[in-house]
C-alpha positions in Angstrom: -13.7 98.4 -194.8 -15.6 95.3 -196.0 -14.5 96.0 -199.6 -10.9 95.8 -198.6 -11.4 92.6 -196.7 -13.0 91.0 -199.8 -9.6 91.3 -201.5 -7.3 90.9 -198.6 -8.6 87.6 -197.2 -8.3 85.6 -200.5 -4.8 87.1 -201.1 -3.8 86.1 -197.6 -5.1 82.6 -198.2 -3.2 82.2 -201.4 0.0 83.5 -199.9 -0.2 81.3 -196.9 -0.8 78.2 -199.0 2.0 79.2 -201.2 4.4 78.7 -198.3 3.6 75.0 -198.1 6.1 73.2 -200.2 4.7 69.8 -201.3 8.1 68.1 -201.0 8.5 69.1 -197.3 5.1 67.8 -196.2 4.5 64.3 -195.0 1.9 62.2 -196.8 -0.7 62.7 -194.0 -0.4 66.5 -194.2 -0.7 66.3 -198.0 -3.9 64.3 -197.8 -5.5 66.6 -195.2 -4.5 69.8 -197.2 -5.8 68.2 -200.4 -9.1 67.3 -198.8 -9.4 70.8 -197.3 -8.8 72.5 -200.7 -11.2 70.2 -202.5 -13.9 70.5 -199.9 -13.6 74.3 -199.8 -13.9 74.4 -203.6 -16.9 72.1 -203.7 -18.5 73.8 -200.7 -18.1 77.2 -202.3 -19.7 76.0 -205.5 -22.6 74.4 -203.7 -22.9 77.4 -201.3 -23.1 79.8 -204.2 -26.3 78.2 -205.4 -27.9 79.0 -202.0 -26.5 82.5 -201.9 -23.8 82.1 -199.3 -20.6 80.8 -200.9 -18.4 81.8 -198.0 -20.3 79.6 -195.5 -20.4 76.8 -198.0 -16.6 77.0 -198.5 -16.0 77.1 -194.8 -18.2 74.0 -194.1 -16.7 72.2 -197.1 -13.2 72.9 -195.9 -14.0 71.4 -192.6 -15.6 68.3 -194.1 -12.8 68.0 -196.6 -10.1 68.1 -193.9 -11.9 65.4 -192.0 -12.3 63.3 -195.2 -8.6 63.8 -196.0 -7.6 62.7 -192.5 -9.9 59.6 -192.7 -8.5 58.7 -196.1 -5.0 58.9 -194.7 -5.9 56.7 -191.8 -7.5 54.1 -194.0 -4.3 53.7 -196.0 -2.5 52.0 -193.0 0.9 53.4 -193.8 3.8 53.3 -191.5 5.7 56.6 -191.3 8.4 55.4 -189.0 11.1 52.7 -189.1 9.9 49.1 -189.2 9.3 47.6 -185.8 12.2 45.9 -184.1 11.9 42.4 -182.9 12.6 38.8 -183.9 12.7 38.6 -187.6 12.2 35.7 -189.9 15.9 35.2 -190.5 
């Protein structure tokens, strides 16, 4: 059973990420997904040195998602229409 899960879970992850079209995501979602992927990759590499790559990838994904969100918030972008009010002209 565990042997099947070793192959099924990565396949499920790849297929679910393949459904995300980069053109249809807003910039905030792209930053969070990018941070999650990068954090999971780095966490998996670091975790493999300690003998538990899965836990490292899980912790790295959480940290990467948080970092991607904080990066997006630091950009101070406006996603909606400009505010209405008295203009300069």
